[in-house]
C-alpha positions, 0 to 999 in steps of 0.5 A, a space after each residue: 813394149 810387150 817384151 818389157 812387160 813380160 820380164 820383171 826387171 824390164 817391167 820395173 824399169 818401164 814403170 819407173 820411167 813412166 813415173 818420171 824416175 831417171 833409171 839411167 841416173 848414175 848418181 842414184 846407184 848408191 846401194 845400202 850396206 846390207 845389199 853390198 854385203 849380200 853381193 860380196 857373200 854371193 860372189 864368194 859363194 859362187 867362186 867357192 863352188 868350183 872347189 866343191 866335190 859336186 859343183 853341178 849340184 852346188 851350182 843348181 842350188 845356188 841358181 835356185 837361191 838366186 831365183 828365190 831372191 829374184 822372186 822376193 824382190 819382184 813381189 816387193 816391187 809389185 807392192 811398191 808400184 801398187 802405191 806409187 808414192 815418191 818414197 815407194 818409187 825410190 825404193 822400187 828403183 833400188 830394188 830394180 838395181 838389185 834385180 839387175 845384179 841378181 840377173 847378172 849373177 844368175 847368168 854367170 852361174 848358168 854360164 859356169 853350169 853350162 861349161 861343166 856339162 
């Protein structure tokens, strides 16, 4: 439980489950169109880094950008859980799915960064 509370994604998933939101419900994975576009753009950006003159610097900037996006979503989650209405909990669930994607993308970028060192 302690580890779950330290990690923002695990904390969100834990709080959602406490409020009765089924975080494993596969039927509730529909993302909004804007986030789907953001995902595609981020993937394209990550893939394009390999062809840059200084891929290490580009990866560092990319990772910083992902960290910023994670921070924004964590801040939004904090506000949503402060007023845990049904609507806010559903929005928090969507944000937790976005966080999950961003965590994976950050891990992939960090892995590419390590392979260049």
